[in-house]
C-alpha positions in Angstrom: 8.5 -28.1 -36.4 8.6 -28.1 -32.2 8.9 -23.5 -32.9 11.7 -21.7 -30.2 10.5 -19.8 -26.9 8.6 -17.3 -28.6 7.5 -18.6 -31.7 4.4 -19.8 -31.3 3.6 -17.0 -30.0 4.5 -14.5 -32.5 2.5 -17.2 -35.4 -0.4 -16.6 -33.4 0.1 -12.7 -33.1 0.0 -13.3 -36.8 -2.8 -15.5 -37.7 -5.3 -12.7 -35.5 -4.8 -10.6 -37.9 -5.4 -12.8 -40.6 -1.5 -14.7 -41.7 -3.9 -18.2 -42.2 0.3 -19.8 -42.8 1.0 -18.2 -40.2 -1.9 -20.4 -37.9 -0.7 -23.2 -40.3 2.7 -23.4 -39.1 1.5 -21.9 -34.8 -1.5 -25.3 -35.0 1.5 -28.0 -36.8 3.9 -27.1 -34.2 1.6 -27.6 -31.2 0.3 -30.9 -31.5 3.1 -33.1 -30.9 2.5 -30.7 -27.2 -1.3 -30.8 -27.4 -1.1 -34.7 -27.6 1.3 -34.8 -24.6 -0.9 -32.6 -22.8 -3.6 -35.2 -23.4 -1.8 -38.1 -23.2 -1.1 -37.9 -19.5 -4.9 -37.9 -19.0 -6.2 -40.5 -21.6 -4.1 -43.5 -22.6 -6.5 -45.1 -25.4 -5.5 -43.6 -28.3 -8.9 -43.2 -30.3 -10.3 -41.5 -27.8 -6.6 -39.1 -27.2 -6.9 -38.2 -30.7 -10.0 -37.2 -30.7 -9.3 -35.1 -27.1 -6.5 -33.6 -29.0 -9.2 -32.7 -32.3 -10.9 -31.7 -29.9 -8.7 -28.9 -28.6 -8.0 -28.0 -31.7 -11.4 -26.5 -32.6 -11.1 -24.6 -28.9 -8.3 -23.3 -30.0 -9.7 -22.7 -33.4 -12.8 -20.4 -32.2 -11.2 -19.1 -29.2 -7.8 -18.1 -30.6 -9.2 -14.1 -30.6 -8.9 -14.8 -26.9 -5.4 -15.3 -26.8 -3.7 -11.9 -25.7 -0.2 -11.9 -27.5 2.4 -10.8 -24.8 1.0 -13.8 -22.2 3.0 -17.4 -23.0 0.3 -19.4 -25.4 1.6 -23.1 -23.3 -0.3 -22.7 -20.8 -3.1 -21.5 -22.8 -3.3 -24.1 -24.8 -2.0 -26.7 -22.2 -5.3 -25.5 -19.9 -7.5 -25.7 -23.0 -6.4 -29.4 -24.2 -6.3 -30.6 -20.2 -9.8 -29.4 -20.4 -11.2 -30.9 -23.5 -9.3 -34.6 -22.2 -11.6 -34.1 -19.4 -14.5 -33.7 -21.0 -14.3 -37.1 -23.2 -13.8 -38.9 -19.9 -16.8 -37.2 -18.6 -18.3 -38.1 -21.6 -17.1 -41.6 -21.7 -17.7 -42.4 -17.8 -21.5 -41.1 -18.5 -21.9 -43.0 -21.8 -20.4 -46.4 -20.2 -22.9 -46.5 -17.2 -24.7 -46.4 -19.5 -24.3 -48.3 -22.2 -23.9 -53.0 -22.5 -21.0 -54.9 -24.2 -22.8 -56.1 -26.5 -20.2 -59.5 -26.5 -22.9 -60.8 -23.8 -25.3 -60.6 -25.7 -24.0 -61.8 -28.8 -25.9 -65.1 -29.6 -29.7 -62.4 -28.9 -28.3 -60.4 -32.5 -29.9 -63.1 -34.8 -33.6 -62.3 -33.6 -37.0 -64.1 -34.8 -38.6 -62.0 -37.6 -41.5 -61.8 -35.1 -39.2 -59.8 -32.9 -37.8 -57.8 -35.8 -41.2 -56.8 -36.3 -41.9 -56.1 -32.6 -38.8 -53.7 -32.5 -40.0 -51.6 -36.0 -43.0 -50.8 -34.4 -41.8 -49.4 -30.5 -39.2 -47.5 -33.0 -42.2 -46.0 -35.0 -44.1 -44.9 -32.0 -40.8 -43.9 -29.7 -40.5 -41.1 -33.2 -44.2 -41.0 -33.2 -43.8 -39.6 -29.4 -40.9 -37.8 -29.8 -42.4 -36.0 -32.5 -45.2 -35.2 -30.3 -43.5 -33.5 -27.6 -42.7 -29.6 -27.9 -40.1 -28.3 -29.5 -37.9 -26.6 -27.0 -38.3 -30.4 -25.1 -37.4 -32.0 -28.8 -34.3 -29.7 -28.8 -33.1 -30.5 -25.0 -33.9 -35.0 -25.7 -31.8 -34.7 -29.1 -29.1 -32.1 -28.0 -28.1 -33.6 -24.4 -29.3 -36.8 -24.4 -28.9 -38.5 -28.1 -26.0 -36.2 -28.9 -24.2 -37.0 -25.8 -23.7 -33.0 -25.4 -22.4 -31.3 -22.2 -25.1 -29.4 -20.8 -22.8 -26.4 -21.9 -22.8 -27.5 -25.5 -26.0 -28.2 -25.8 -27.4 -25.2 -24.0 -24.7 -22.6 -26.4 -26.1 -25.3 -29.4 -30.0 -24.6 -28.2 -29.8 -20.9 -26.9 -31.4 -22.3 -24.2 -29.7 -21.2 -20.8 -28.7 -24.5 -18.4 -31.6 -24.4 -15.9 -34.1 -24.6 -19.1 -32.4 -27.4 -20.7 -32.2 -29.5 -17.4 -36.2 -29.2 -16.8 -36.6 -29.7 -20.4 -35.2 -32.7 -20.8 -36.3 -34.2 -17.7 -39.7 -33.6 -18.5 -38.9 -34.8 -22.2 -38.4 -38.3 -20.2 -40.7 -38.3 -18.3 -43.3 -36.9 -21.2 -41.9 -39.9 -23.0 -42.0 -43.1 -19.8 -45.2 -41.4 -19.7 -46.6 -42.5 -23.1 -44.6 -45.4 -23.8 -45.7 -47.0 -20.7 -42.3 -47.4 -19.2 -40.8 -47.5 -15.6 -39.8 -44.2 -13.5 -43.0 -42.5 -13.3 
């Protein structure tokens, strides 16, 4: 169901007018195209499929911004390419902070004392986070825990990117100070 020249544009124009069947045809037809665009950047199949899903969501969110007389493939390709790049950046940030668990497999069977100590540390962290101002808790949750880009976190929280950066920095600094961590 690749769609002939001009069919995708016609389907999108109809979808913008509320035709759900045309929208369904368009999304089914463009899926192999989006996968091909993403696979040029991402080799890992699971990561690529996640990027394709991100692209489909973005296309859905931005469908009203498409201008019907223009070719749709370059518009879709740009969206898919950006989502692939976003996914690679997110992966790169995560990779810099994470250590593969295989290296420390023997430490997983922690003695009961370590488990109790870890629970106490988790409780202290939760309490410290709960004491942060709401803006800092929100910034910390979106930018660090959910690992959203600053633009995505800004859109979701309603905070500007600058305010989000400041709130995240202050939250991390307050937690380090409260919990006795390094880098004060």
